C-alpha positions in Angstrom: -32.9 -5.2 -30.4 -35.3 -4.0 -27.3 -33.6 -7.3 -25.3 -30.3 -6.5 -26.2 -30.9 -2.7 -24.8 -32.1 -4.1 -21.7 -29.2 -6.1 -21.5 -26.5 -3.2 -21.9 -28.2 -0.8 -19.6 -28.3 -4.2 -16.6 -24.4 -4.2 -17.5 -23.9 -0.8 -16.9 -25.9 -0.8 -13.8 -23.7 -3.7 -12.1 -20.4 -1.7 -13.3 -22.1 1.2 -11.3 -22.8 -0.7 -8.2 -18.9 -2.6 -8.5 -17.5 1.1 -8.7 -19.3 2.6 -6.0 -18.5 -0.6 -3.7 -14.6 -0.6 -4.9 -14.5 3.3 -4.0 -15.9 2.1 -0.6 -13.7 -0.8 -0.2 -10.5 2.1 -1.0 -11.7 5.0 1.1 -12.8 2.7 4.3 -9.5 0.9 3.9 -7.1 4.2 3.6 -8.6 5.5 6.5 -7.2 2.7 9.0 -3.9 2.7 7.3 -4.0 6.5 8.1 -4.7 5.7 11.8 -2.0 2.9 12.3 0.6 4.9 10.9 0.3 7.4 13.1 0.8 5.4 16.3 3.6 3.5 14.7 5.5 6.7 14.5 5.0 7.5 17.8 6.3 3.8 18.6 9.5 4.3 16.5 10.2 7.6 17.9 10.0 6.4 21.5 12.4 3.4 20.5 14.9 5.7 18.9 14.8 7.6 22.4 15.5 4.6 24.0 
């Protein structure tokens, strides 16, 4: 029983670590996308003026 409890705690810790990594990855990926979208809109507006 003690071993099963330790295994469950280990799984929870692993899931928590993966969750934090996935959250960090999504937030880090969203920031560059917003930074790239702004110059693209400016470039498109320049092409529309031409």
